[in-house]
A tleap script that builds the chain and sets N, CA, C and O, in Angstrom:
source leaprc.protein.ff14SB
mol = sequence {
  NMET TYR ARG ALA ILE GLY PHE GLN ARG VAL
  ILE LEU ALA LEU LEU ASP ARG LYS SER GLY
  GLU MET ALA GLY ARG LEU GLY PHE GLY ASP
  GLY ALA ASP GLU PHE ALA THR LEU PHE ARG
  PHE PRO THR ALA TYR SER VAL ASP VAL PHE
  HIE GLY ALA LEU LYS ASN ALA VAL ASP VAL
  TYR ILE GLY ASP MET THR GLU LYS LYS ILE
  GLN ALA ASP ILE PRO SER TRP TYR LYS ASP
  ILE SER LYS ALA GLY SER PHE ILE LEU PHE
  PRO LEU VAL VAL ASN LYS CYS PRO VAL GLY
  LEU ILE TYR ALA ASP HIE SER SER PRO HIE
  GLY LEU VAL ILE ASP LYS LYS ARG LEU ASN
  LEU LEU LYS SER LEU ARG ASN GLN ILE VAL
  LEU ALA VAL LYS CPRO
}
set mol.1.N position { 101.279 37.262 140.742 }
set mol.1.CA position { 101.531 37.943 141.994 }
set mol.1.C position { 102.975 38.446 142.061 }
set mol.1.O position { 103.245 39.579 142.458 }
set mol.2.N position { 103.876 37.577 141.666 }
set mol.2.CA position { 105.295 37.923 141.748 }
set mol.2.C position { 105.616 39.166 140.929 }
set mol.2.O position { 106.263 40.085 141.430 }
set mol.3.N position { 105.183 39.206 139.707 }
set mol.3.CA position { 105.507 40.331 138.832 }
set mol.3.C position { 104.678 41.576 139.129 }
set mol.3.O position { 105.173 42.696 139.002 }
set mol.4.N position { 103.443 41.393 139.517 }
set mol.4.CA position { 102.528 42.527 139.702 }
set mol.4.C position { 102.909 43.401 140.881 }
set mol.4.O position { 102.723 44.616 140.817 }
set mol.5.N position { 103.429 42.834 141.942 }
set mol.5.CA position { 103.676 43.595 143.169 }
set mol.5.C position { 105.153 43.898 143.383 }
set mol.5.O position { 105.488 44.903 144.009 }
set mol.6.N position { 106.027 43.063 142.883 }
set mol.6.CA position { 107.456 43.275 143.119 }
set mol.6.C position { 107.950 42.556 144.359 }
set mol.6.O position { 108.842 43.040 145.056 }
set mol.7.N position { 107.367 41.400 144.628 }
set mol.7.CA position { 107.829 40.597 145.751 }
set mol.7.C position { 109.235 40.092 145.480 }
set mol.7.O position { 109.659 39.993 144.328 }
set mol.8.N position { 109.960 39.771 146.554 }
set mol.8.CA position { 111.253 39.114 146.411 }
set mol.8.C position { 111.033 37.663 145.998 }
set mol.8.O position { 111.720 37.135 145.124 }
set mol.9.N position { 110.039 37.022 146.659 }
set mol.9.CA position { 109.706 35.623 146.391 }
set mol.9.C position { 108.211 35.412 146.583 }
set mol.9.O position { 107.573 36.085 147.393 }
set mol.10.N position { 107.669 34.477 145.835 }
set mol.10.CA position { 106.307 33.999 146.044 }
set mol.10.C position { 106.376 32.474 146.029 }
set mol.10.O position { 106.933 31.874 145.109 }
set mol.11.N position { 105.800 31.854 147.066 }
set mol.11.CA position { 105.840 30.403 147.213 }
set mol.11.C position { 104.416 29.866 147.348 }
set mol.11.O position { 103.600 30.417 148.087 }
set mol.12.N position { 104.133 28.795 146.634 }
set mol.12.CA position { 102.881 28.073 146.808 }
set mol.12.C position { 103.205 26.827 147.623 }
set mol.12.O position { 103.991 25.980 147.199 }
set mol.13.N position { 102.590 26.728 148.797 }
set mol.13.CA position { 102.752 25.548 149.643 }
set mol.13.C position { 101.431 24.792 149.650 }
set mol.13.O position { 100.358 25.392 149.696 }
set mol.14.N position { 101.526 23.470 149.606 }
set mol.14.CA position { 100.335 22.628 149.603 }
set mol.14.C position { 100.432 21.588 150.707 }
set mol.14.O position { 101.524 21.203 151.125 }
set mol.15.N position { 99.284 21.144 151.168 }
set mol.15.CA position { 99.219 20.136 152.207 }
set mol.15.C position { 99.744 18.810 151.671 }
set mol.15.O position { 99.293 18.328 150.632 }
set mol.16.N position { 100.692 18.231 152.382 }
set mol.16.CA position { 101.206 16.894 152.089 }
set mol.16.C position { 100.622 15.968 153.147 }
set mol.16.O position { 101.117 15.910 154.273 }
set mol.17.N position { 99.579 15.253 152.784 }
set mol.17.CA position { 98.862 14.418 153.753 }
set mol.17.C position { 99.735 13.289 154.305 }
set mol.17.O position { 99.575 12.898 155.461 }
set mol.18.N position { 100.647 12.769 153.502 }
set mol.18.CA position { 101.497 11.669 153.954 }
set mol.18.C position { 102.393 12.092 155.113 }
set mol.18.O position { 102.514 11.380 156.110 }
set mol.19.N position { 103.021 13.261 154.970 }
set mol.19.CA position { 103.945 13.717 156.008 }
set mol.19.C position { 103.258 14.565 157.074 }
set mol.19.O position { 103.834 14.817 158.132 }
set mol.20.N position { 102.032 15.005 156.802 }
set mol.20.CA position { 101.341 15.878 157.751 }
set mol.20.C position { 101.957 17.259 157.807 }
set mol.20.O position { 101.969 17.906 158.854 }
set mol.21.N position { 102.471 17.704 156.668 }
set mol.21.CA position { 103.131 19.006 156.602 }
set mol.21.C position { 102.536 19.867 155.496 }
set mol.21.O position { 101.968 19.367 154.525 }
set mol.22.N position { 102.683 21.161 155.671 }
set mol.22.CA position { 102.436 22.118 154.605 }
set mol.22.C position { 103.813 22.287 153.954 }
set mol.22.O position { 104.779 22.655 154.623 }
set mol.23.N position { 103.899 22.018 152.660 }
set mol.23.CA position { 105.205 21.973 152.007 }
set mol.23.C position { 105.240 22.838 150.757 }
set mol.23.O position { 104.316 22.809 149.944 }
set mol.24.N position { 106.313 23.606 150.610 }
set mol.24.CA position { 106.517 24.428 149.425 }
set mol.24.C position { 106.599 23.559 148.184 }
set mol.24.O position { 107.322 22.562 148.166 }
set mol.25.N position { 105.864 23.930 147.148 }
set mol.25.CA position { 105.840 23.149 145.910 }
set mol.25.C position { 106.372 23.922 144.714 }
set mol.25.O position { 107.038 23.357 143.846 }
set mol.26.N position { 106.080 25.201 144.673 }
set mol.26.CA position { 106.394 26.005 143.495 }
set mol.26.C position { 106.762 27.397 143.966 }
set mol.26.O position { 106.172 27.923 144.910 }
set mol.27.N position { 107.742 27.990 143.299 }
set mol.27.CA position { 108.134 29.331 143.709 }
set mol.27.C position { 108.644 30.164 142.557 }
set mol.27.O position { 109.104 29.653 141.535 }
set mol.28.N position { 108.547 31.458 142.755 }
set mol.28.CA position { 109.081 32.436 141.813 }
set mol.28.C position { 109.912 33.435 142.593 }
set mol.28.O position { 109.575 33.789 143.723 }
set mol.29.N position { 111.002 33.888 141.983 }
set mol.29.CA position { 111.787 34.938 142.602 }
set mol.29.C position { 113.171 34.499 143.016 }
set mol.29.O position { 113.667 33.453 142.597 }
set mol.30.N position { 113.784 35.321 143.848 }
set mol.30.CA position { 115.154 35.170 144.285 }
set mol.30.C position { 115.351 33.884 145.099 }
set mol.30.O position { 114.890 33.794 146.236 }
set mol.31.N position { 116.029 32.898 144.523 }
set mol.31.CA position { 116.293 31.639 145.199 }
set mol.31.C position { 115.040 30.863 145.555 }
set mol.31.O position { 115.034 30.096 146.517 }
set mol.32.N position { 113.984 31.057 144.788 }
set mol.32.CA position { 112.677 30.478 145.133 }
set mol.32.C position { 112.670 28.952 145.123 }
set mol.32.O position { 111.998 28.345 145.957 }
set mol.33.N position { 113.391 28.321 144.214 }
set mol.33.CA position { 113.385 26.858 144.159 }
set mol.33.C position { 113.948 26.257 145.447 }
set mol.33.O position { 113.346 25.355 146.029 }
set mol.34.N position { 115.092 26.754 145.885 }
set mol.34.CA position { 115.690 26.260 147.128 }
set mol.34.C position { 114.816 26.614 148.328 }
set mol.34.O position { 114.608 25.791 149.219 }
set mol.35.N position { 114.308 27.846 148.341 }
set mol.35.CA position { 113.456 28.289 149.446 }
set mol.35.C position { 112.199 27.421 149.544 }
set mol.35.O position { 111.771 27.064 150.642 }
set mol.36.N position { 111.614 27.087 148.399 }
set mol.36.CA position { 110.397 26.259 148.393 }
set mol.36.C position { 110.651 24.886 149.004 }
set mol.36.O position { 109.782 24.348 149.690 }
set mol.37.N position { 111.823 24.314 148.766 }
set mol.37.CA position { 112.113 22.995 149.348 }
set mol.37.C position { 112.286 23.086 150.870 }
set mol.37.O position { 112.006 22.121 151.581 }
set mol.38.N position { 112.740 24.221 151.365 }
set mol.38.CA position { 112.925 24.421 152.805 }
set mol.38.C position { 111.650 24.875 153.506 }
set mol.38.O position { 111.520 24.743 154.723 }
set mol.39.N position { 110.712 25.412 152.732 }
set mol.39.CA position { 109.469 25.955 153.276 }
set mol.39.C position { 108.509 24.808 153.568 }
set mol.39.O position { 107.748 24.383 152.699 }
set mol.40.N position { 108.555 24.317 154.794 }
set mol.40.CA position { 107.666 23.226 155.205 }
set mol.40.C position { 107.520 23.273 156.716 }
set mol.40.O position { 108.470 23.548 157.449 }
set mol.41.N position { 106.304 22.997 157.153 }
set mol.41.CA position { 106.046 22.989 158.586 }
set mol.41.C position { 104.907 22.029 158.893 }
set mol.41.O position { 104.028 21.815 158.058 }
set mol.42.N position { 104.921 21.444 160.102 }
set mol.42.CA position { 103.875 20.484 160.472 }
set mol.42.C position { 102.516 21.170 160.559 }
set mol.42.O position { 102.418 22.339 160.933 }
set mol.43.N position { 101.475 20.430 160.209 }
set mol.43.CA position { 100.128 20.996 160.270 }
set mol.43.C position { 99.556 20.950 161.679 }
set mol.43.O position { 98.558 21.615 161.957 }
set mol.44.N position { 100.169 20.177 162.578 }
set mol.44.CA position { 99.717 20.165 163.974 }
set mol.44.C position { 99.805 21.591 164.503 }
set mol.44.O position { 100.840 22.246 164.384 }
set mol.45.N position { 98.709 22.063 165.086 }
set mol.45.CA position { 98.600 23.469 165.462 }
set mol.45.C position { 99.615 23.879 166.520 }
set mol.45.O position { 99.843 23.175 167.503 }
set mol.46.N position { 100.215 25.043 166.283 }
set mol.46.CA position { 101.013 25.738 167.279 }
set mol.46.C position { 100.703 27.219 167.116 }
set mol.46.O position { 100.245 27.657 166.061 }
set mol.47.N position { 100.957 27.978 168.166 }
set mol.47.CA position { 100.597 29.393 168.147 }
set mol.47.C position { 101.673 30.162 167.369 }
set mol.47.O position { 102.735 30.480 167.906 }
set mol.48.N position { 101.381 30.453 166.102 }
set mol.48.CA position { 102.250 31.275 165.273 }
set mol.48.C position { 101.428 31.847 164.117 }
set mol.48.O position { 100.271 31.472 163.929 }
set mol.49.N position { 102.024 32.745 163.353 }
set mol.49.CA position { 101.271 33.424 162.289 }
set mol.49.C position { 100.850 32.478 161.175 }
set mol.49.O position { 99.798 32.683 160.570 }
set mol.50.N position { 101.628 31.462 160.890 }
set mol.50.CA position { 101.301 30.536 159.807 }
set mol.50.C position { 100.080 29.690 160.177 }
set mol.50.O position { 99.133 29.585 159.397 }
set mol.51.N position { 100.105 29.093 161.357 }
set mol.51.CA position { 98.972 28.290 161.798 }
set mol.51.C position { 97.737 29.159 162.047 }
set mol.51.O position { 96.613 28.730 161.787 }
set mol.52.N position { 97.943 30.367 162.547 }
set mol.52.CA position { 96.821 31.277 162.760 }
set mol.52.C position { 96.116 31.620 161.457 }
set mol.52.O position { 94.886 31.648 161.399 }
set mol.53.N position { 96.894 31.880 160.413 }
set mol.53.CA position { 96.307 32.200 159.105 }
set mol.53.C position { 95.511 31.019 158.577 }
set mol.53.O position { 94.414 31.197 158.049 }
set mol.54.N position { 96.055 29.811 158.715 }
set mol.54.CA position { 95.377 28.622 158.209 }
set mol.54.C position { 94.132 28.277 159.030 }
set mol.54.O position { 93.076 27.980 158.471 }
set mol.55.N position { 94.261 28.317 160.348 }
set mol.55.CA position { 93.144 27.938 161.219 }
set mol.55.C position { 91.962 28.896 161.061 }
set mol.55.O position { 90.808 28.469 161.022 }
set mol.56.N position { 92.261 30.191 160.971 }
set mol.56.CA position { 91.209 31.198 160.921 }
set mol.56.C position { 90.849 31.626 159.502 }
set mol.56.O position { 89.957 32.453 159.310 }
set mol.57.N position { 91.538 31.068 158.510 }
set mol.57.CA position { 91.315 31.411 157.099 }
set mol.57.C position { 91.375 32.922 156.885 }
set mol.57.O position { 90.506 33.507 156.239 }
set mol.58.N position { 92.422 33.544 157.441 }
set mol.58.CA position { 92.600 34.987 157.295 }
set mol.58.C position { 93.964 35.285 156.680 }
set mol.58.O position { 94.945 34.582 156.922 }
set mol.59.N position { 93.997 36.342 155.882 }
set mol.59.CA position { 95.254 36.805 155.315 }
set mol.59.C position { 96.046 37.496 156.419 }
set mol.59.O position { 95.477 38.186 157.265 }
set mol.60.N position { 97.361 37.304 156.401 }
set mol.60.CA position { 98.220 37.892 157.427 }
set mol.60.C position { 99.344 38.665 156.746 }
set mol.60.O position { 100.014 38.158 155.846 }
set mol.61.N position { 99.532 39.905 157.199 }
set mol.61.CA position { 100.633 40.735 156.694 }
set mol.61.C position { 101.547 41.090 157.864 }
set mol.61.O position { 101.108 41.670 158.857 }
set mol.62.N position { 102.811 40.736 157.733 }
set mol.62.CA position { 103.821 41.110 158.718 }
set mol.62.C position { 104.685 42.171 158.057 }
set mol.62.O position { 105.484 41.875 157.168 }
set mol.63.N position { 104.517 43.403 158.499 }
set mol.63.CA position { 105.194 44.532 157.864 }
set mol.63.C position { 106.649 44.690 158.240 }
set mol.63.O position { 107.446 45.183 157.442 }
set mol.64.N position { 107.012 44.273 159.458 }
set mol.64.CA position { 108.382 44.473 159.907 }
set mol.64.C position { 108.801 43.308 160.798 }
set mol.64.O position { 108.397 43.212 161.957 }
set mol.65.N position { 109.611 42.439 160.237 }
set mol.65.CA position { 110.086 41.264 160.968 }
set mol.65.C position { 111.029 41.610 162.107 }
set mol.65.O position { 111.303 40.760 162.954 }
set mol.66.N position { 111.531 42.834 162.149 }
set mol.66.CA position { 112.472 43.209 163.201 }
set mol.66.C position { 111.772 43.674 164.474 }
set mol.66.O position { 112.430 43.849 165.500 }
set mol.67.N position { 110.470 43.877 164.436 }
set mol.67.CA position { 109.732 44.313 165.628 }
set mol.67.C position { 109.744 43.219 166.689 }
set mol.67.O position { 109.472 42.053 166.403 }
set mol.68.N position { 110.059 43.610 167.905 }
set mol.68.CA position { 110.156 42.656 169.016 }
set mol.68.C position { 108.836 41.936 169.270 }
set mol.68.O position { 108.833 40.729 169.508 }
set mol.69.N position { 107.710 42.658 169.223 }
set mol.69.CA position { 106.424 42.034 169.547 }
set mol.69.C position { 106.007 40.990 168.512 }
set mol.69.O position { 105.196 40.115 168.817 }
set mol.70.N position { 106.539 41.067 167.308 }
set mol.70.CA position { 106.230 40.100 166.249 }
set mol.70.C position { 107.043 38.821 166.421 }
set mol.70.O position { 106.571 37.740 166.067 }
set mol.71.N position { 108.232 38.922 166.947 }
set mol.71.CA position { 109.155 37.791 167.018 }
set mol.71.C position { 108.567 36.565 167.706 }
set mol.71.O position { 108.858 35.439 167.300 }
set mol.72.N position { 107.748 36.756 168.735 }
set mol.72.CA position { 107.164 35.618 169.452 }
set mol.72.C position { 106.182 34.839 168.581 }
set mol.72.O position { 105.942 33.659 168.835 }
set mol.73.N position { 105.607 35.478 167.557 }
set mol.73.CA position { 104.618 34.825 166.696 }
set mol.73.C position { 105.226 34.217 165.433 }
set mol.73.O position { 104.511 33.640 164.614 }
set mol.74.N position { 106.523 34.344 165.277 }
set mol.74.CA position { 107.212 33.799 164.109 }
set mol.74.C position { 107.907 32.504 164.521 }
set mol.74.O position { 108.746 32.525 165.422 }
set mol.75.N position { 107.582 31.380 163.886 }
set mol.75.CA position { 108.181 30.099 164.286 }
set mol.75.C position { 109.670 30.009 163.940 }
set mol.75.O position { 110.153 30.668 163.019 }
set mol.76.N position { 110.362 29.198 164.686 }
set mol.76.CA position { 111.815 29.066 164.494 }
set mol.76.C position { 112.162 28.483 163.126 }
set mol.76.O position { 113.165 28.879 162.531 }
set mol.77.N position { 111.352 27.547 162.611 }
set mol.77.CA position { 111.663 26.979 161.295 }
set mol.77.C position { 111.733 28.083 160.246 }
set mol.77.O position { 112.567 28.031 159.341 }
set mol.78.N position { 110.848 29.094 160.366 }
set mol.78.CA position { 110.831 30.183 159.393 }
set mol.78.C position { 112.045 31.099 159.585 }
set mol.78.O position { 112.675 31.511 158.611 }
set mol.79.N position { 112.363 31.411 160.824 }
set mol.79.CA position { 113.527 32.265 161.105 }
set mol.79.C position { 114.812 31.626 160.579 }
set mol.79.O position { 115.740 32.326 160.174 }
set mol.80.N position { 114.859 30.303 160.588 }
set mol.80.CA position { 116.043 29.580 160.102 }
set mol.80.C position { 116.225 29.675 158.585 }
set mol.80.O position { 117.352 29.606 158.096 }
set mol.81.N position { 115.127 29.832 157.835 }
set mol.81.CA position { 115.240 29.801 156.376 }
set mol.81.C position { 115.097 31.169 155.710 }
set mol.81.O position { 115.420 31.311 154.531 }
set mol.82.N position { 114.619 32.181 156.445 }
set mol.82.CA position { 114.322 33.447 155.790 }
set mol.82.C position { 114.892 34.649 156.538 }
set mol.82.O position { 114.917 34.689 157.768 }
set mol.83.N position { 115.336 35.599 155.774 }
set mol.83.CA position { 115.780 36.884 156.308 }
set mol.83.C position { 114.904 38.003 155.747 }
set mol.83.O position { 115.337 39.153 155.662 }
set mol.84.N position { 113.681 37.665 155.368 }
set mol.84.CA position { 112.764 38.654 154.789 }
set mol.84.C position { 112.476 39.758 155.799 }
set mol.84.O position { 112.455 39.523 157.007 }
set mol.85.N position { 112.257 40.961 155.286 }
set mol.85.CA position { 111.894 42.087 156.138 }
set mol.85.C position { 110.402 42.159 156.374 }
set mol.85.O position { 109.955 42.640 157.415 }
set mol.86.N position { 109.625 41.679 155.404 }
set mol.86.CA position { 108.166 41.678 155.506 }
set mol.86.C position { 107.625 40.543 154.650 }
set mol.86.O position { 108.261 40.114 153.687 }
set mol.87.N position { 106.423 40.058 155.022 }
set mol.87.CA position { 105.798 39.015 154.215 }
set mol.87.C position { 104.290 39.042 154.382 }
set mol.87.O position { 103.751 39.659 155.301 }
set mol.88.N position { 103.630 38.357 153.468 }
set mol.88.CA position { 102.174 38.241 153.490 }
set mol.88.C position { 101.797 36.790 153.243 }
set mol.88.O position { 102.451 36.086 152.473 }
set mol.89.N position { 100.724 36.351 153.911 }
set mol.89.CA position { 100.228 34.985 153.775 }
set mol.89.C position { 98.790 35.011 153.292 }
set mol.89.O position { 97.961 35.757 153.813 }
set mol.90.N position { 98.501 34.192 152.294 }
set mol.90.CA position { 97.147 34.000 151.800 }
set mol.90.C position { 96.814 32.519 151.952 }
set mol.90.O position { 97.275 31.710 151.147 }
set mol.91.N position { 96.023 32.137 152.964 }
set mol.91.CA position { 95.697 30.724 153.136 }
set mol.91.C position { 94.739 30.230 152.059 }
set mol.91.O position { 93.901 30.978 151.556 }
set mol.92.N position { 94.881 28.968 151.722 }
set mol.92.CA position { 93.982 28.291 150.786 }
set mol.92.C position { 93.170 27.303 151.610 }
set mol.92.O position { 93.678 26.269 152.045 }
set mol.93.N position { 91.891 27.640 151.819 }
set mol.93.CA position { 91.039 26.844 152.688 }
set mol.93.C position { 89.801 26.413 151.911 }
set mol.93.O position { 89.113 27.238 151.309 }
set mol.94.N position { 89.526 25.106 151.933 }
set mol.94.CA position { 88.367 24.540 151.246 }
set mol.94.C position { 87.517 23.817 152.287 }
set mol.94.O position { 88.006 22.928 152.985 }
set mol.95.N position { 86.257 24.196 152.389 }
set mol.95.CA position { 85.338 23.590 153.368 }
set mol.95.C position { 85.932 23.577 154.774 }
set mol.95.O position { 85.864 22.569 155.478 }
set mol.96.N position { 86.509 24.697 155.170 }
set mol.96.CA position { 87.117 24.906 156.491 }
set mol.96.C position { 88.349 24.042 156.742 }
set mol.96.O position { 88.801 23.927 157.881 }
set mol.97.N position { 88.893 23.439 155.697 }
set mol.97.CA position { 90.108 22.628 155.807 }
set mol.97.C position { 91.239 23.298 155.031 }
set mol.97.O position { 91.105 23.529 153.829 }
set mol.98.N position { 92.349 23.614 155.697 }
set mol.98.CA position { 93.486 24.210 154.991 }
set mol.98.C position { 94.105 23.217 154.014 }
set mol.98.O position { 94.444 22.093 154.383 }
set mol.99.N position { 94.249 23.649 152.758 }
set mol.99.CA position { 94.856 22.788 151.744 }
set mol.99.C position { 96.145 23.381 151.190 }
set mol.99.O position { 96.888 22.706 150.478 }
set mol.100.N position { 96.409 24.637 151.515 }
set mol.100.CA position { 97.609 25.272 151.011 }
set mol.100.C position { 97.767 26.682 151.539 }
set mol.100.O position { 96.970 27.169 152.341 }
set mol.101.N position { 98.829 27.323 151.061 }
set mol.101.CA position { 99.177 28.648 151.521 }
set mol.101.C position { 100.003 29.348 150.446 }
set mol.101.O position { 100.918 28.754 149.876 }
set mol.102.N position { 99.683 30.587 150.176 }
set mol.102.CA position { 100.528 31.398 149.302 }
set mol.102.C position { 101.320 32.331 150.207 }
set mol.102.O position { 100.753 33.068 151.013 }
set mol.103.N position { 102.630 32.288 150.061 }
set mol.103.CA position { 103.545 33.110 150.847 }
set mol.103.C position { 104.262 34.047 149.888 }
set mol.103.O position { 104.733 33.617 148.835 }
set mol.104.N position { 104.346 35.318 150.243 }
set mol.104.CA position { 105.099 36.281 149.426 }
set mol.104.C position { 105.882 37.186 150.364 }
set mol.104.O position { 105.367 37.602 151.401 }
set mol.105.N position { 107.123 37.493 150.007 }
set mol.105.CA position { 107.934 38.317 150.898 }
set mol.105.C position { 108.675 39.425 150.164 }
set mol.105.O position { 108.686 39.493 148.935 }
set mol.106.N position { 109.286 40.278 150.950 }
set mol.106.CA position { 110.127 41.366 150.468 }
set mol.106.C position { 111.329 41.439 151.392 }
set mol.106.O position { 111.212 41.145 152.581 }
set mol.107.N position { 112.469 41.820 150.869 }
set mol.107.CA position { 113.691 41.830 151.674 }
set mol.107.C position { 113.709 42.937 152.727 }
set mol.107.O position { 114.413 42.811 153.729 }
set mol.108.N position { 112.962 44.005 152.526 }
set mol.108.CA position { 112.981 45.150 153.444 }
set mol.108.C position { 111.749 45.202 154.342 }
set mol.108.O position { 110.653 44.837 153.917 }
set mol.109.N position { 111.927 45.654 155.587 }
set mol.109.CA position { 110.754 45.911 156.418 }
set mol.109.C position { 109.874 46.965 155.743 }
set mol.109.O position { 110.375 47.947 155.196 }
set mol.110.N position { 108.597 46.756 155.788 }
set mol.110.CA position { 107.608 47.631 155.147 }
set mol.110.C position { 107.863 47.765 153.640 }
set mol.110.O position { 107.470 48.755 153.022 }
set mol.111.N position { 108.521 46.766 153.063 }
set mol.111.CA position { 108.822 46.775 151.630 }
set mol.111.C position { 107.626 46.440 150.759 }
set mol.111.O position { 107.634 46.692 149.554 }
set mol.112.N position { 106.594 45.869 151.374 }
set mol.112.CA position { 105.389 45.534 150.636 }
set mol.112.C position { 104.369 46.653 150.807 }
set mol.112.O position { 103.739 46.785 151.856 }
set mol.113.N position { 104.223 47.440 149.776 }
set mol.113.CA position { 103.221 48.507 149.800 }
set mol.113.C position { 102.111 48.073 148.842 }
set mol.113.O position { 102.251 48.147 147.621 }
set mol.114.N position { 101.010 47.621 149.432 }
set mol.114.CA position { 99.917 47.077 148.636 }
set mol.114.C position { 98.660 47.882 148.935 }
set mol.114.O position { 98.121 47.827 150.040 }
set mol.115.N position { 98.202 48.628 147.940 }
set mol.115.CA position { 96.980 49.410 148.144 }
set mol.115.C position { 95.770 48.478 148.124 }
set mol.115.O position { 95.877 47.304 147.772 }
set mol.116.N position { 94.622 49.024 148.506 }
set mol.116.CA position { 93.410 48.213 148.639 }
set mol.116.C position { 93.017 47.531 147.324 }
set mol.116.O position { 92.590 46.377 147.324 }
set mol.117.N position { 93.164 48.247 146.207 }
set mol.117.CA position { 92.793 47.680 144.913 }
set mol.117.C position { 93.669 46.470 144.580 }
set mol.117.O position { 93.165 45.426 144.165 }
set mol.118.N position { 94.983 46.618 144.764 }
set mol.118.CA position { 95.885 45.492 144.477 }
set mol.118.C position { 95.658 44.332 145.437 }
set mol.118.O position { 95.724 43.170 145.037 }
set mol.119.N position { 95.390 44.644 146.703 }
set mol.119.CA position { 95.119 43.599 147.679 }
set mol.119.C position { 93.882 42.801 147.267 }
set mol.119.O position { 93.877 41.573 147.359 }
set mol.120.N position { 92.850 43.483 146.820 }
set mol.120.CA position { 91.643 42.796 146.363 }
set mol.120.C position { 91.927 41.917 145.146 }
set mol.120.O position { 91.363 40.830 145.021 }
set mol.121.N position { 92.794 42.380 144.256 }
set mol.121.CA position { 93.166 41.561 143.099 }
set mol.121.C position { 93.952 40.317 143.527 }
set mol.121.O position { 93.755 39.234 142.976 }
set mol.122.N position { 94.841 40.478 144.509 }
set mol.122.CA position { 95.589 39.336 145.029 }
set mol.122.C position { 94.647 38.325 145.676 }
set mol.122.O position { 94.804 37.117 145.502 }
set mol.123.N position { 93.673 38.827 146.421 }
set mol.123.CA position { 92.687 37.941 147.037 }
set mol.123.C position { 91.853 37.220 145.971 }
set mol.123.O position { 91.491 36.055 146.140 }
set mol.124.N position { 91.558 37.910 144.891 }
set mol.124.CA position { 90.814 37.283 143.798 }
set mol.124.C position { 91.617 36.141 143.183 }
set mol.124.O position { 91.058 35.088 142.876 }
set mol.125.N position { 92.916 36.339 143.001 }
set mol.125.CA position { 93.767 35.262 142.483 }
set mol.125.C position { 93.767 34.070 143.437 }
set mol.125.O position { 93.661 32.921 143.007 }
set mol.126.N position { 93.887 34.352 144.727 }
set mol.126.CA position { 93.832 33.274 145.721 }
set mol.126.C position { 92.495 32.536 145.634 }
set mol.126.O position { 92.456 31.306 145.663 }
set mol.127.N position { 91.411 33.288 145.529 }
set mol.127.CA position { 90.085 32.670 145.456 }
set mol.127.C position { 89.932 31.794 144.216 }
set mol.127.O position { 89.242 30.775 144.257 }
set mol.128.N position { 90.566 32.182 143.126 }
set mol.128.CA position { 90.541 31.364 141.912 }
set mol.128.C position { 91.263 30.036 142.133 }
set mol.128.O position { 90.825 28.998 141.635 }
set mol.129.N position { 92.354 30.068 142.870 }
set mol.129.CA position { 93.077 28.836 143.188 }
set mol.129.C position { 92.205 27.936 144.059 }
set mol.129.O position { 92.158 26.724 143.846 }
set mol.130.N position { 91.517 28.520 145.036 }
set mol.130.CA position { 90.642 27.745 145.906 }
set mol.130.C position { 89.539 27.093 145.093 }
set mol.130.O position { 89.224 25.920 145.295 }
set mol.131.N position { 88.953 27.846 144.175 }
set mol.131.CA position { 87.907 27.271 143.314 }
set mol.131.C position { 88.437 26.135 142.457 }
set mol.131.O position { 87.729 25.162 142.197 }
set mol.132.N position { 89.676 26.259 142.021 }
set mol.132.CA position { 90.270 25.219 141.171 }
set mol.132.C position { 90.481 23.906 141.914 }
set mol.132.O position { 90.406 22.837 141.308 }
set mol.133.N position { 90.744 23.971 143.220 }
set mol.133.CA position { 91.007 22.754 143.971 }
set mol.133.C position { 89.789 22.253 144.743 }
set mol.133.O position { 89.834 21.188 145.359 }
set mol.134.N position { 88.726 23.006 144.708 }
set mol.134.CA position { 87.501 22.623 145.417 }
set mol.134.C position { 86.867 21.418 144.730 }
set mol.134.O position { 86.737 21.391 143.507 }
set mol.135.N position { 86.470 20.414 145.530 }
set mol.135.CA position { 85.872 19.210 144.912 }
set mol.135.C position { 84.496 19.486 144.335 }
set mol.135.O position { 83.864 18.584 143.785 }
savepdb mol mol.pdb
quit
């Protein structure tokens, strides 16, 4: 994903059952190792784009982080760690239970230009990960 699209960073976050958090485990890109350690949030539901993607098992694309109407849906923990202009979320859901999340960003607003064919390929990669972790 990182090389194919030209993301600034790609992070794989997985459910940490002990802490009750979704936590960054692996990353590629600009400062990805440090970013992955900071990328963590509680799984207890709150109204934001991360929990919405996980709860509804839907991919979420935020094209412009500077838009006022988007700001209310972006959690403070994320604003504290990222200055990305745009990002995309691919939830990893097995049997209606969120087990992880793929996060990818770009430094510029609308910096992620993903045509339908590439988006389908990205979804296929996500689906392969889900199949790999499915019991």
